[in-house]
C-alpha positions in Angstrom: 7.4 -29.1 14.2 4.8 -26.4 13.6 3.1 -24.6 16.5 1.0 -21.5 16.8 4.0 -19.4 17.7 5.7 -20.3 14.4 3.3 -18.3 12.2 5.0 -15.9 9.7 3.1 -13.0 10.8 3.6 -13.4 14.5 7.3 -14.0 14.0 7.7 -11.1 11.5 6.0 -8.6 13.8 8.4 -9.4 16.6 11.3 -7.9 14.8 9.4 -5.2 12.9 7.8 -3.4 15.8 7.8 -5.4 19.1 11.6 -5.9 19.6 14.6 -3.8 19.8 18.6 -4.2 19.9 19.9 -7.8 20.2 16.2 -9.2 20.5 15.9 -8.4 16.8 18.5 -11.0 15.7 16.8 -13.8 17.6 13.4 -12.9 16.2 14.8 -12.7 12.8 16.4 -16.1 13.0 12.9 -17.6 14.1 11.2 -15.9 11.2 13.8 -17.2 8.8 13.6 -20.8 10.2 9.7 -20.5 9.8 10.2 -19.5 6.2 12.6 -22.4 5.7 10.0 -24.8 7.1 7.4 -23.6 4.6 10.0 -23.9 1.8 10.6 -27.4 2.8 6.9 -28.1 2.5 6.8 -26.7 -0.9 9.6 -29.0 -2.0 10.0 -29.1 -5.9 6.3 -28.4 -6.6 5.2 -25.2 -8.3 2.5 -24.9 -5.7 2.0 -26.3 -2.1 -0.7 -28.5 -3.5 1.2 -29.8 -6.5 0.4 -28.5 -9.9 -2.7 -26.7 -8.8 -2.8 -23.2 -7.3 -4.7 -23.9 -4.0 -6.0 -22.6 -0.7 -2.7 -22.8 1.0 -1.0 -20.8 -1.8 -3.7 -18.2 -1.6 -3.3 -17.9 2.1 0.5 -17.6 2.1 1.1 -15.4 -0.9 -0.5 -12.5 0.9 2.8 -12.3 2.9 4.8 -11.6 -0.2 3.8 -7.9 0.1 5.5 -7.8 3.5 8.8 -9.3 2.4 10.4 -6.1 1.4 9.6 -4.6 4.9 10.9 -7.7 6.6 14.1 -7.6 4.5 14.6 -3.8 4.9 14.1 -3.6 8.8 15.6 -7.0 9.3 18.7 -6.4 7.1 18.6 -9.7 5.3 17.5 -11.3 2.1 14.6 -13.7 2.0 15.7 -14.8 -1.5 19.2 -15.6 -0.1 17.8 -17.6 2.8 14.9 -19.3 0.9 15.4 -19.2 -2.9 12.7 -21.8 -3.6 10.1 -19.8 -1.6 10.8 -16.7 -3.5 10.6 -18.7 -6.9 7.2 -19.8 -5.7 6.2 -16.2 -4.9 7.3 -15.1 -8.4 5.4 -18.0 -9.9 2.4 -17.0 -8.0 2.7 -13.4 -9.0 2.5 -14.3 -12.7 -1.2 -15.0 -12.0 -3.0 -11.7 -12.8 -5.6 -12.6 -10.0 -2.8 -12.6 -7.5 -0.7 -9.7 -8.9 -3.7 -7.3 -8.9 -4.9 -8.3 -5.5 -1.8 -7.8 -3.4 -0.8 -4.4 -2.0 2.3 -2.8 -3.4 5.4 -3.9 -1.2 6.5 -0.1 -1.1 3.2 0.9 0.5 3.4 -1.9 3.1 6.9 -0.7 3.9 5.8 2.8 4.2 3.0 1.8 6.5 5.4 -0.3 8.6 7.7 2.7 8.8 5.0 4.9 10.1 3.8 2.4 12.6 7.3 2.0 13.9 7.5 5.7 14.5 4.3 5.7 16.4 5.6 2.8 18.5 9.0 4.5 19.1 10.8 1.4 17.4 14.0 2.6 15.6 
């Protein structure tokens, strides 16, 4: 069941900069569970709406730029946990309008690194 606390951004930020120590593992598990829920909604379709790249795809693909930071600071692989979701991301990134619109994942990682320093999270 989906609720407002199961939003990828909210769950991801918990282990990126709000939690430390053992709390990180719990937050990371919640985040992965959320991604698995999204992956289940995708099923075997190329896009969430079926054969057409739609609104939900546009909204969710923006998180792909954050995946590298989530994986690095969370010490896990989203592809290992949610291979169909990563396949969907790669499918979406083949669209020039998507690939040219999203920020580089290394720049997002660098921004997160700096923000963690400001917050004293390490």
